[in-house]
C-alpha positions in Angstrom: -145.5 -135.3 -96.5 -144.2 -132.7 -94.2 -143.0 -129.4 -95.8 -139.7 -129.6 -94.1 -138.9 -132.9 -95.5 -139.7 -131.6 -98.9 -137.6 -128.6 -98.3 -134.8 -130.8 -97.0 -135.0 -133.0 -100.2 -135.0 -129.9 -102.4 -131.9 -128.6 -100.6 -130.0 -132.0 -101.0 -131.0 -132.1 -104.7 -129.9 -128.5 -105.2 -126.5 -129.0 -103.5 -126.0 -132.1 -105.7 -127.1 -130.5 -109.0 -125.8 -127.0 -108.7 -122.0 -128.0 -108.9 -122.8 -130.2 -111.9 -124.6 -127.4 -113.6 -121.7 -124.9 -112.9 -119.2 -127.4 -114.1 -121.0 -128.1 -117.4 -121.6 -124.4 -118.1 -117.9 -123.6 -117.2 -116.7 -126.4 -119.5 -118.9 -125.1 -122.3 -117.6 -121.7 -121.8 -114.1 -122.8 -121.8 -114.4 -124.6 -125.1 -116.0 -121.7 -126.7 -113.3 -119.4 -125.4 -110.6 -121.9 -126.7 -112.2 -121.8 -130.2 -112.3 -118.1 -130.2 -108.6 -117.9 -129.1 -107.6 -120.3 -131.9 -109.4 -118.1 -134.4 -107.9 -115.0 -133.0 -104.3 -116.5 -132.9 -104.7 -117.7 -136.6 -105.9 -114.4 -137.7 -103.2 -112.4 -135.9 -100.6 -114.7 -137.4 -101.9 -113.9 -140.9 -102.3 -110.3 -140.1 -98.6 -110.1 -139.0 -97.4 -111.7 -142.1 -100.0 -110.7 -144.7 -97.6 -108.8 -147.1 -94.3 -109.8 -145.9 -91.8 -110.4 -148.7 -90.7 -113.4 -146.6 -92.5 -116.6 -146.3 -92.6 -117.9 -142.8 -93.5 -121.5 -141.8 -96.0 -120.0 -139.2 -97.8 -118.3 -142.0 -98.0 -121.5 -143.9 -99.2 -123.4 -140.9 -101.9 -120.8 -140.3 -103.2 -121.2 -143.8 -103.3 -124.9 -143.5 -105.3 -124.6 -140.3 -108.1 -122.3 -141.6 -110.5 -125.2 -142.4 -110.2 -126.7 -139.0 -110.3 -123.5 -136.9 -113.0 -121.8 -138.9 -114.9 -125.0 -139.7 -118.2 -123.3 -138.5 -117.7 -120.3 -140.8 -118.7 -120.9 -144.4 -117.8 -117.4 -145.6 -114.3 -117.7 -144.2 -113.8 -121.1 -145.6 -115.1 -120.0 -149.1 -112.7 -116.9 -149.1 -109.9 -119.3 -148.1 -110.8 -121.6 -151.1 -111.0 -118.5 -153.4 -107.4 -117.3 -152.2 -105.9 -120.8 -152.4 -107.3 -121.0 -156.0 -105.8 -117.6 -156.7 -102.3 -118.7 -155.5 -102.3 -121.5 -158.3 -99.9 -120.2 -161.0 -102.3 -121.6 -163.6 -105.3 -119.7 -162.1 -106.8 -116.8 -164.1 -107.0 -114.9 -160.8 -103.2 -115.3 -160.0 -102.7 -111.5 -160.7 -105.4 -110.6 -158.2 -104.3 -112.9 -155.4 -103.7 -110.0 -152.9 -107.4 -109.0 -153.5 -108.4 -112.6 -152.4 -106.2 -112.5 -149.4 -107.9 -109.2 -148.4 -111.2 -110.7 -148.8 -110.1 -113.7 -146.5 -108.8 -111.5 -143.8 -111.8 -109.3 -144.0 -114.1 -112.2 -143.5 -112.0 -113.5 -140.6 -112.2 -110.0 -139.0 -115.9 -109.9 -139.3 -116.1 -113.4 -137.9 -114.1 -112.3 -134.9 -116.1 -109.2 -134.3 -113.7 -106.7 -135.8 -116.5 -105.4 -138.0 -115.0 -101.9 -138.3 -111.7 -103.0 -139.8 -111.7 -102.1 -143.4 -109.9 -103.7 -146.2 -108.0 -100.5 -146.8 -106.6 -100.8 -143.3 -105.8 -104.6 -143.6 -104.0 -103.7 -146.8 -101.6 -101.3 -144.9 -98.4 -103.1 -144.0 -95.0 -101.9 -142.6 -91.9 -103.7 -143.6 -88.6 -101.7 -143.1 -86.2 -101.7 -146.1 -83.4 -102.9 -143.9 -85.3 -106.2 -143.3 -85.8 -106.7 -147.0 -82.1 -105.9 -147.7 -80.9 -108.4 -145.1 -83.2 -111.0 -146.6 -82.0 -110.5 -150.0 -78.3 -110.5 -148.8 -78.8 -113.8 -147.0 -80.4 -115.2 -150.1 -77.4 -114.2 -152.2 -75.0 -115.7 -149.6 -77.0 -118.9 -149.5 -77.1 -119.2 -153.3 -73.3 -118.4 -153.6 -72.5 -120.9 -150.8 -74.5 -123.6 -152.6 -72.6 -122.9 -155.9 -69.3 -123.2 -154.2 -70.2 -126.4 -152.5 -71.5 -127.8 -155.7 -68.2 -126.8 -157.4 -65.9 -128.3 -154.7 -64.9 -131.9 -154.1 -64.3 -130.8 -150.5 -63.4 -127.7 -148.6 -59.8 -128.3 -149.3 -59.8 -129.3 -153.0 -61.6 -127.7 -155.9 -62.7 -129.3 -159.3 -60.7 -128.4 -162.3 -62.5 -126.5 -165.1 -63.6 -129.7 -167.0 -65.2 -131.1 -163.7 -66.9 -127.9 -163.1 -68.5 -127.9 -166.5 -69.5 -131.6 -166.0 -71.2 -130.7 -162.7 -73.0 -127.6 -164.0 
Protein backbone atom coordinates (compact mmCIF):
# COMPACT_ATOMS: atom_id res chain seq x y z
CA UNK A 1 0.00 0.00 0.00
CA UNK A 2 1.19 3.45 -0.84
CA UNK A 3 2.38 5.57 2.09
CA UNK A 4 0.26 8.51 0.95
CA UNK A 5 -2.87 6.35 1.17
CA UNK A 6 -1.91 5.22 4.68
CA UNK A 7 -1.28 8.84 5.65
CA UNK A 8 -4.66 9.87 4.22
CA UNK A 9 -6.45 7.10 6.11
CA UNK A 10 -4.69 8.15 9.34
CA UNK A 11 -5.72 11.75 8.77
CA UNK A 12 -9.36 10.79 8.19
CA UNK A 13 -9.36 8.59 11.31
CA UNK A 14 -7.71 11.37 13.34
CA UNK A 15 -10.25 13.95 12.14
CA UNK A 16 -13.07 11.59 13.13
CA UNK A 17 -11.66 10.50 16.50
CA UNK A 18 -10.15 13.71 17.88
CA UNK A 19 -13.50 15.55 18.29
CA UNK A 20 -14.93 12.49 20.03
CA UNK A 21 -11.95 12.30 22.41
CA UNK A 22 -12.18 16.05 23.12
CA UNK A 23 -15.93 15.76 23.74
CA UNK A 24 -15.56 12.82 26.12
CA UNK A 25 -12.68 14.46 28.00
CA UNK A 26 -14.62 17.72 28.27
CA UNK A 27 -17.72 15.92 29.43
CA UNK A 28 -15.76 14.09 32.14
CA UNK A 29 -14.14 17.35 33.23
CA UNK A 30 -17.54 19.06 33.39
CA UNK A 31 -18.99 16.27 35.56
CA UNK A 32 -16.03 16.44 37.97
CA UNK A 33 -16.29 20.21 38.12
CA UNK A 34 -20.05 20.04 38.84
CA UNK A 35 -19.44 17.58 41.70
CA UNK A 36 -16.75 19.82 43.20
CA UNK A 37 -19.02 22.87 42.90
CA UNK A 38 -21.87 21.01 44.62
CA UNK A 39 -19.54 20.04 47.47
CA UNK A 40 -18.20 23.58 47.74
CA UNK A 41 -21.70 25.14 47.72
CA UNK A 42 -22.87 22.75 50.43
CA UNK A 43 -19.77 23.45 52.53
CA UNK A 44 -20.16 27.23 52.14
CA UNK A 45 -23.83 27.02 53.13
CA UNK A 46 -22.93 25.16 56.32
CA UNK A 47 -20.03 27.51 57.05
CA UNK A 48 -22.28 30.58 56.63
CA UNK A 49 -24.78 29.19 59.12
CA UNK A 50 -22.58 27.04 61.35
CA UNK A 51 -23.24 28.78 64.67
CA UNK A 52 -26.19 30.98 63.83
CA UNK A 53 -28.80 31.17 66.55
CA UNK A 54 -31.41 30.94 63.80
CA UNK A 55 -32.23 27.77 61.92
CA UNK A 56 -32.49 28.31 58.18
CA UNK A 57 -34.11 25.92 55.72
CA UNK A 58 -31.03 26.12 53.51
CA UNK A 59 -28.93 24.80 56.41
CA UNK A 60 -31.30 21.89 56.95
CA UNK A 61 -31.37 21.17 53.22
CA UNK A 62 -27.56 21.23 53.11
CA UNK A 63 -27.32 18.70 55.96
CA UNK A 64 -29.79 16.45 54.17
CA UNK A 65 -27.69 16.51 50.99
CA UNK A 66 -24.38 15.48 52.59
CA UNK A 67 -24.82 11.76 51.88
CA UNK A 68 -25.51 12.46 48.21
CA UNK A 69 -22.99 15.21 47.51
CA UNK A 70 -20.16 13.60 49.50
CA UNK A 71 -21.09 10.02 48.58
CA UNK A 72 -17.49 9.27 47.60
CA UNK A 73 -15.97 10.56 50.86
CA UNK A 74 -16.31 8.07 53.72
CA UNK A 75 -14.69 10.38 56.30
CA UNK A 76 -17.19 13.19 55.64
CA UNK A 77 -20.12 10.79 55.77
CA UNK A 78 -18.85 9.23 59.01
CA UNK A 79 -18.44 12.69 60.55
CA UNK A 80 -21.99 13.57 59.40
CA UNK A 81 -23.33 10.37 60.99
CA UNK A 82 -21.56 11.22 64.27
CA UNK A 83 -22.88 14.79 64.23
CA UNK A 84 -26.41 13.64 63.43
CA UNK A 85 -26.21 11.21 66.34
CA UNK A 86 -25.01 14.03 68.62
CA UNK A 87 -28.07 16.10 67.65
CA UNK A 88 -30.39 13.45 69.07
CA UNK A 89 -31.62 14.69 72.47
CA UNK A 90 -31.18 11.17 73.88
CA UNK A 91 -27.58 10.87 72.70
CA UNK A 92 -24.82 10.84 75.32
CA UNK A 93 -22.96 13.24 72.99
CA UNK A 94 -25.69 15.90 72.83
CA UNK A 95 -23.62 18.27 75.03
CA UNK A 96 -20.69 17.99 72.59
CA UNK A 97 -22.67 18.44 69.37
CA UNK A 98 -20.66 21.56 68.43
CA UNK A 99 -17.44 19.50 68.54
CA UNK A 100 -18.99 17.00 66.14
CA UNK A 101 -20.07 19.86 63.85
CA UNK A 102 -16.50 21.15 63.84
CA UNK A 103 -15.25 17.66 62.96
CA UNK A 104 -17.75 17.48 60.09
CA UNK A 105 -16.83 20.90 58.69
CA UNK A 106 -13.14 20.11 59.10
CA UNK A 107 -13.50 16.87 57.12
CA UNK A 108 -15.38 18.73 54.40
CA UNK A 109 -12.67 21.40 54.29
CA UNK A 110 -9.97 18.77 53.90
CA UNK A 111 -11.98 17.01 51.19
CA UNK A 112 -12.24 20.29 49.27
CA UNK A 113 -8.55 21.09 49.60
CA UNK A 114 -8.78 23.65 52.42
CA UNK A 115 -6.15 21.73 54.35
CA UNK A 116 -4.81 24.77 56.23
CA UNK A 117 -8.23 25.68 57.69
CA UNK A 118 -8.06 24.86 61.40
CA UNK A 119 -10.97 23.92 63.62
CA UNK A 120 -10.36 27.02 65.74
CA UNK A 121 -10.87 29.09 62.59
CA UNK A 122 -14.00 27.15 61.70
CA UNK A 123 -15.28 27.71 65.24
CA UNK A 124 -15.04 31.51 64.92
CA UNK A 125 -18.35 33.07 63.97
CA UNK A 126 -19.72 36.61 63.80
CA UNK A 127 -23.36 37.29 64.51
CA UNK A 128 -24.26 40.86 65.49
CA UNK A 129 -26.36 41.27 68.62
CA UNK A 130 -28.88 43.36 66.64
CA UNK A 131 -29.71 40.34 64.45
CA UNK A 132 -30.24 38.18 67.55
CA UNK A 133 -32.39 40.89 69.19
CA UNK A 134 -34.55 41.23 66.04
CA UNK A 135 -34.98 37.44 65.87
CA UNK A 136 -36.01 37.29 69.55
CA UNK A 137 -38.41 40.24 69.15
CA UNK A 138 -40.05 38.58 66.14
CA UNK A 139 -40.38 35.35 68.09
CA UNK A 140 -42.14 37.18 70.95
CA UNK A 141 -44.46 38.93 68.47
CA UNK A 142 -45.34 35.63 66.74
CA UNK A 143 -46.01 33.95 70.09
CA UNK A 144 -48.18 36.81 71.31
CA UNK A 145 -50.05 37.03 68.01
CA UNK A 146 -50.76 33.30 68.17
CA UNK A 147 -52.00 33.66 71.76
CA UNK A 148 -54.34 36.50 70.76
CA UNK A 149 -55.69 34.56 67.79
CA UNK A 150 -56.32 31.48 69.91
CA UNK A 151 -58.17 33.61 72.47
CA UNK A 152 -60.44 35.30 69.91
CA UNK A 153 -63.53 34.12 68.09
CA UNK A 154 -62.65 36.58 65.36
CA UNK A 155 -60.84 39.87 65.06
CA UNK A 156 -64.02 41.68 66.08
CA UNK A 157 -65.17 39.51 68.98
CA UNK A 158 -63.22 38.12 71.95
CA UNK A 159 -64.01 35.10 74.08
CA UNK A 160 -65.30 35.73 77.60
CA UNK A 161 -63.15 34.65 80.54
CA UNK A 162 -64.75 31.19 80.82
CA UNK A 163 -64.22 30.53 77.09
CA UNK A 164 -60.58 31.62 77.41
CA UNK A 165 -60.04 29.10 80.21
CA UNK A 166 -61.74 26.38 78.16
CA UNK A 167 -59.44 27.12 75.20
CA UNK A 168 -56.26 27.12 77.28
